[in-house]
N, C-alpha and C positions, 0 to 999 in steps of 0.2 A: 464081427458085428456090434454095433451099438447099439448100449441099455439104457431102457428109460427108467431115470432115477424121481425120488420125492422133493421140491424143493422146499422147508417149510418155513419159511419167513414169514408168512402169512394164514398160516394155519389158523391160529387163534383169531382171527378177524369176525368171526361171528360166534369163538364163546369155546368154552371148553368141552364139552359134550360133542359140536362137531369137528372139533380138532382131534380127536381121541375115534371118531368114526373116518376122519380122512384118514388118520394112519392106519386102524385097522385095513380099511377098504384098500389101503395100497399094497400091504403085506399079503391079503387076500387074494389080490388081482395078479401078483408074482412080481411086483415091487421090491427088489433086496436093497438098492441103494438108497440110503437114507441121509441128506443131507442138513444141517444146522449149522448153528452159530453161539455162541454165549450172548450178543447183543441182540439174536431176537426175540421180541417181548421181555429186555432188560432178563435173560435167563429161564424164563417162564416156559421156553419152546422147549428148550432141554430137559427139564423137569418134566413135563409131559409124554415127553418123548421117554425119558426113562422110565415114567408110571406106566405108561399105555405098552412098551413094544421091550420092557425088562426080560421077560421070558420070550422073549423070540430072539436073543440074542447073538446067539448062535448061527440063525439064520439069515442075519443083517450083512449087510457092506455100512458100518455106521462113521460117519464124517463129518469134522466139524470146524470150529477156526475162532483162532484167539489174536490178539494184538490191539485193538479196537478195546480199552479201556471204558467201562463207563463208568460218568458222572452224575453229580446230581442233576445237571440240566441239559444230558444229551450223551456223547461220549468223545473220545481223545484218541488219536495215536500213542501207542507205546509200544515202540519193539522192543524194551528192554528184556533180556532174557532172565531176570529174576522177575518180572513181572509173569511174563509169559510161563512160566512154570507154574503159576499160579492162578494163570488162567487155564491152564490145560487141567491140570491136579482139579479147579472146580468143571469143568466140565465134565473130566469122567465121575465125580461125586454125584452131581446130576445127572447123565445120563446111566446112572448104575450100570458101569461097566467097568473094566480092568485095564482097556486100550481101546486105542479108537484106531479104526482100519485105514484111516487118513485125515492127516490133523494139516489145516492151512493158516497157515500166516497171512494174515488178513489184510492185506496193504503192504505199505512198505515205501520207501524214497530212497533216491539214491545220498540223500543227506543224511542216514542212518547209516549205522557199525552193520552194513550186512551182513557181512563174515561172521558177525557173532551170532546174529540169527540164525544163522544156516549152521551154524558148530553147535548151537544149541541143540536145533530140531533134529542132525545127527546125532546127539548125545539122547536124545528120549527115543529115536528106531533102535539103537544100537539095547536099550533098557527095557525096549519092547511095551513100552507106552505106547508107543505108536506104531504103527505097519511101512506107512509110506508118509512121503512127506509133500505135500502141495504148497501151492500160494496162489492166491487168489488177485488177481491183478490186471487192471487196466494199462500198465505201464511200460511200453514196451523196453523201455531201456532198464528198470528194474529186472521184467523176466528174463532179458537175456543176461546180466548177472548172474541171477540163479541159477539159469540153464548151463553157463562158463559151467558155475561149481560144481556140476556133476551130481549136487545132492537131490537134485529136486524129480520125483517121480511122477508129479501131476498138477497140471497148470486148469486153474479154471478161469475164466475170463467170459463177459458176454460175447454172443454169438446170435444172429439172426438174419432173413432175409432182408433185412433193411440195414444191419450192423454186419459187415464181412470183412473187419479191419484183420480178424486173425488170420485170414487167408492171407498175409503179407508176413507172419508171425515165420521166420528163421527155424523153428524149433522143430526137433523129434522130438515131444514128450506127449504124451496122452492128453486131451482135452477134454474137459467138464464144460460143456456148453452153457452158460445161465442167460435168461432173458432171452430164450430163446420164439417166443410170444409176442415178444416188441412189448409189454405193457399193456398184452392184450388185444392191440393193432392187427396183430397176425391171427386173427382171430372172427367169426360173423357180427361180433361187436365190434368191427374195427369204427364204425362211424359215431357210435357212442361213446369213444376211448380218443376220436383224435381233439387235441384240443388246440389254440393256437398259435402254439410254437412251435409243432413239427414235430422232430425225432430225430436226436442227433444230427447228421450234417443232412437230413432232407427238410426242405421248407415244408411250412404247412400245405402250398399249395400243387407241390411234384408229389409231396406222398399221397392225398388224396386223390391225386392223378393215377398214381400208379397202383393202389391198393383197390382200386376202380375197376383196374384191368387183370387181377391178380385171378390164377384157376381156382376152380373151386373141388371140395372145399380147402380152403384156405389155408385152415390148421393142421391141415391135414400133408399141405405141401409144405409148411414152414417146417414139419419136424422132419419129413422127409430129409430136405435140405441141411440140417444141421446132423442128423444121420450119416450125411457122407465125410462130414470135420472130424465129429465130436465123436469119442468113447463114450460118453455117458450124454444124454440128453437132459437135464435139468429146469425142467417147466415146474413153476411154482404152482399155488391152487390155496383158495381160500373155503370149500365147500368140497363136499363127495361129487356133487353133480359135477362140476368144474374137473372136478377129477377122472372122472368115467367118463367126460368128452374127450380127457386127451389123451387118455386109456386107447380108444376106440382109433381115434387119428393117428395113434403114435401107429398102433396096429395093423391102419389102410393101405393098401397100394395104391399108387399114383402113377401118374404115367409120367414116367421116365425122361419121356422124349419132351414132353410140355415143358419138364422141372429144367433138363436143360437148357431150353429153349429162356425161360425164365430166368436163369441163372448167367445166361450171356447176355440178358437185357439188361440186369440190374445192375449199377457202378460198384465199384466195392476202391467205397472211402480210404483213404490212408489214415493214416496215425498222424494228427497235428502238434500232438502234446508228447512232453517226455519221451523223445524220440531216439536224442544222443544224451 
């Protein structure tokens, strides 16, 4: 059965007070899978999770990510095991925990020494600093390499009604689906969120036409679709109101036959980059 998790990248959008309320509301509502990363708000999200949920640690499944090194003007990809070691210990300190239930490598390319990164992750697992090894990636060639290693426990990748590419992956690994509401396009606010560039492989005209025909409530159908593929469905949120709406939609029953018809109609766009 699929589980609802909490993505925390945007919880600080309206300040620390609201962020703490989001975390507290999530736990009170029964959410246990809390996902974060050291780069979210330049480490501030990890800190506020540690401060707010430190006493709840034993009840939580806590996941973070490393590999994107913060710089003065942004961040850069750094897969070096010595940096990953520093990043992991920094996350543990900020999150006020001795271990992570899941630690993702946050990116990667075939130009990296992937085997060195994999061996580093396996060492952390043996030493008990992490309990599961994850990869957060949109690159099928990197995903295949990690899957072939036998070390990968969990894959995080975008999945939604508007981006069904993970259905084409030939891997038997639990999937954590992020972006399941497609940047708000799969909510009642889709008209406000619709820009002029479309979304992924969708042109703006086709996207607008399809969203108009979506069954209602659209958010419930989007989450129901994600539940079919993903072991954990991971929407983000920036307010308590938004979180409560997501929880209600996740728990709502939908017409499964209507969902079947919707999935049959929607295209599964293939990966066009990083395939080999």
